[in-house]
C-alpha positions in Angstrom: 2.4 26.3 0.6 -1.1 25.1 1.4 -1.5 21.9 3.3 -3.2 18.9 1.8 -7.0 18.8 1.9 -7.5 15.3 3.0 -10.5 13.2 2.3 -10.4 9.4 2.8 -7.1 8.7 0.9 -8.0 5.2 0.0 -11.4 3.7 -0.5 -12.3 0.3 0.9 -15.0 -0.7 -1.6 -17.2 -3.7 -1.2 -19.0 -4.3 -4.5 -21.5 -6.9 -5.6 -21.1 -10.5 -6.3 -19.9 -11.1 -9.8 -22.3 -13.0 -12.1 -21.6 -16.7 -12.1 -19.8 -16.8 -8.8 -21.2 -18.3 -5.6 -20.9 -17.2 -2.0 -21.2 -20.2 0.3 -20.4 -18.9 3.8 -20.0 -15.7 5.9 -16.2 -15.5 5.3 -16.8 -15.8 1.6 -19.4 -13.0 1.6 -16.9 -10.8 3.4 -14.1 -11.2 0.8 -13.9 -7.8 -1.0 -11.1 -6.8 -3.3 -9.6 -3.6 -2.0 -7.6 -2.3 -4.9 -8.0 1.4 -5.1 -5.0 2.7 -7.0 -5.4 6.4 -6.2 -6.5 8.7 -3.5 -9.8 10.6 -3.6 -8.0 13.8 -2.5 -5.1 15.5 -4.2 -2.3 15.8 -1.6 -0.5 19.1 -1.8 2.4 18.6 0.6 4.8 15.8 1.4 3.0 14.6 4.4 -0.3 14.3 2.4 1.5 12.2 -0.2 3.0 10.0 2.4 -0.3 9.5 4.1 -1.8 8.4 0.8 1.0 5.8 0.6 0.2 4.6 4.1 -3.4 4.2 3.2 -2.4 2.0 0.2 0.0 -0.1 2.4 -3.0 -0.9 4.7 -5.2 -1.6 1.7 -2.9 -4.0 0.0 -1.9 -5.7 3.2 -5.6 -6.3 3.9 -6.1 -7.6 0.3 -3.3 -10.1 0.8 -5.0 -11.3 4.0 -8.3 -11.7 2.2 -6.7 -13.4 -0.8 -5.3 -16.1 1.5 -8.9 -16.9 2.6 -10.5 -17.0 -0.9 -10.1 -20.7 -1.6 -13.2 -20.9 -3.8 -12.9 -17.6 -5.7 -13.0 -17.4 -9.4 -9.5 -18.1 -10.8 -9.4 -14.9 -12.9 -10.1 -12.8 -9.8 -7.5 -14.7 -7.7 -5.0 -14.0 -10.4 -5.9 -10.3 -10.6 -5.8 -9.8 -6.8 -2.5 -11.6 -6.6 -1.1 -9.4 -9.5 -2.3 -6.2 -7.7 -0.7 -7.2 -4.4 2.5 -8.3 -6.0 2.8 -5.1 -8.1 2.2 -2.8 -5.1 4.6 -4.5 -2.7 7.2 -5.2 -5.4 7.1 -1.8 -7.2 5.5 0.9 -5.1 6.5 0.0 -1.5 10.2 0.2 -2.2 9.7 3.7 -3.6 7.9 4.7 -0.4 10.9 3.5 1.7 13.2 5.6 -0.5 11.0 8.6 0.0 11.4 8.3 3.7 15.0 7.3 3.9 16.4 9.5 1.1 14.2 12.5 1.1 12.7 12.9 4.6 15.3 11.5 6.9 18.3 13.7 5.8 16.2 16.8 6.1 14.9 16.0 9.6 18.1 14.4 11.1 19.7 16.3 13.9 16.9 18.7 14.7 15.2 16.8 17.6 16.5 13.8 19.6 13.1 12.2 19.8 12.6 12.5 16.1 16.1 11.1 15.5 15.1 8.0 17.6 11.9 7.6 15.4 14.0 8.0 12.2 16.3 5.2 13.4 13.4 3.0 14.2 11.8 3.8 10.8 15.0 2.7 8.9 15.5 -0.4 11.0 11.8 -1.5 10.6 12.1 -1.1 6.8 14.6 -3.9 6.9 12.5 -6.0 9.3 9.5 -6.3 7.1 11.5 -7.7 4.2 11.3 -11.4 5.2 7.4 -11.6 5.4 7.2 -9.4 2.3 9.2 -12.0 0.3 6.8 -14.7 1.4 3.8 -12.6 0.2 5.5 -11.8 -3.1 6.5 -15.5 -3.7 2.9 -16.6 -3.1 1.4 -14.0 -5.3 3.7 -14.8 -8.2 2.7 -18.4 -7.9 -1.0 -17.4 -7.9 -0.5 -15.2 -11.0 0.9 -18.3 -12.8 -1.6 -20.8 -11.3 -4.6 -19.6 -9.3 -5.4 -23.2 -8.5 -2.4 -23.2 -6.2 -4.3 -21.1 -3.7 -5.2 -24.0 -1.3 -1.5 -24.9 -1.1 -0.1 -21.4 -0.7 -2.9 -20.0 1.5 -1.3 -21.0 4.8 2.1 -19.3 4.1 0.4 -16.3 2.4 -2.0 -15.8 5.4 0.8 -16.1 7.9 3.1 -13.6 6.1 0.2 -11.2 5.6 -0.6 -11.4 9.3 3.0 -10.7 10.2 3.0 -7.7 7.8 -0.2 -6.4 9.3 1.2 -6.5 12.8 4.5 -4.9 11.7 2.8 -2.1 9.8 0.3 -1.4 12.6 3.1 -0.1 14.8 5.4 1.1 12.1 2.9 3.4 10.3 1.4 4.6 13.6 4.8 5.8 14.9 5.6 7.6 11.6 2.2 9.3 11.7 2.5 10.2 15.4 6.2 11.5 15.4 7.8 11.8 12.0 5.0 13.4 10.0 4.2 16.0 12.6 7.9 16.8 12.7 8.0 17.3 9.0 5.2 19.9 9.2 6.9 21.5 12.2 10.5 21.5 11.2 10.7 21.5 7.4 10.7 24.8 5.5 8.3 25.3 2.6 11.2 24.9 0.2 12.3 21.6 1.9 8.7 20.3 1.7 8.5 21.2 -2.0 11.8 19.4 -2.6 10.5 16.3 -0.9 7.4 16.4 -3.1 9.5 16.9 -6.2 11.8 13.9 -5.3 8.8 11.7 -4.6 7.3 12.4 -8.0 10.6 12.1 -9.8 11.0 8.5 -8.4 7.7 7.7 -10.1 8.4 9.5 -13.4 8.1 6.8 -15.9 6.6 6.5 -19.4 2.8 6.9 -19.4 2.1 3.2 -20.2 4.2 2.1 -17.2 2.7 4.4 -14.5 -0.1 2.1 -13.2 2.2 -0.1 -11.1 4.5 2.6 -9.7 4.1 4.8 -6.7 0.6 5.9 -7.6 0.7 9.5 -6.2 -2.0 10.8 -8.5 -5.8 10.3 -8.0 -7.3 7.3 -9.8 -8.7 7.7 -13.3 -12.3 6.9 -14.1 -11.5 3.3 -15.2 -9.3 2.8 -12.2 -12.1 4.0 -9.9 -14.5 1.6 -11.6 -12.1 -1.3 -11.2 -11.6 -0.5 -7.5 -15.3 -1.1 -6.9 -15.2 -4.7 -8.0 -15.6 -7.4 -5.4 -14.1 -10.9 -5.2 -16.4 -13.2 -3.4 -16.2 -17.0 -3.0 
């Protein structure tokens, strides 16, 4: 099986100020919505797909951080950013954890003691990020209902997003340094294909429901256009 041809799997797009909105300071001008829903490259193996997922984790964690600092943003954009963050972490992230724990871990376990240690840490850390994740989800649900609540929830949202950022910095780096190379070194082509099949099966939903799931496919034209929008305050 050919390995993935990797371009930048997730675009961090900083678009123009929307008509009618007003940037008043440097932090405002730096607030860009990073909501790319698909990778620019088509991943061809399990590691490529997992790397795409990691890029999205970083993107939506950064978006949560920026959302917390967007006190004067347009209410419609606050609601949209909150919805995107909530949908990713509520729907797609749990599928990623299942990919790793149910498809990758059983196939790697027992082949290398160092890899086994990394797999144990991976599973443990999946549980550890649940508490800050709940705070992010709670804040985003509230902002979907009422964007004017941002000044009140900005503190808890920013703190939880910062905790997630620190957690994922080490968590994703260890997987990329130890677990993913082990997959390419130890898994057979048939095992790799089975992991890919299982990942896609977890996201096999009716066409109208696909947008909020695991997002393993590249973005469509409308999705690419939406990803270039910016949210400025």
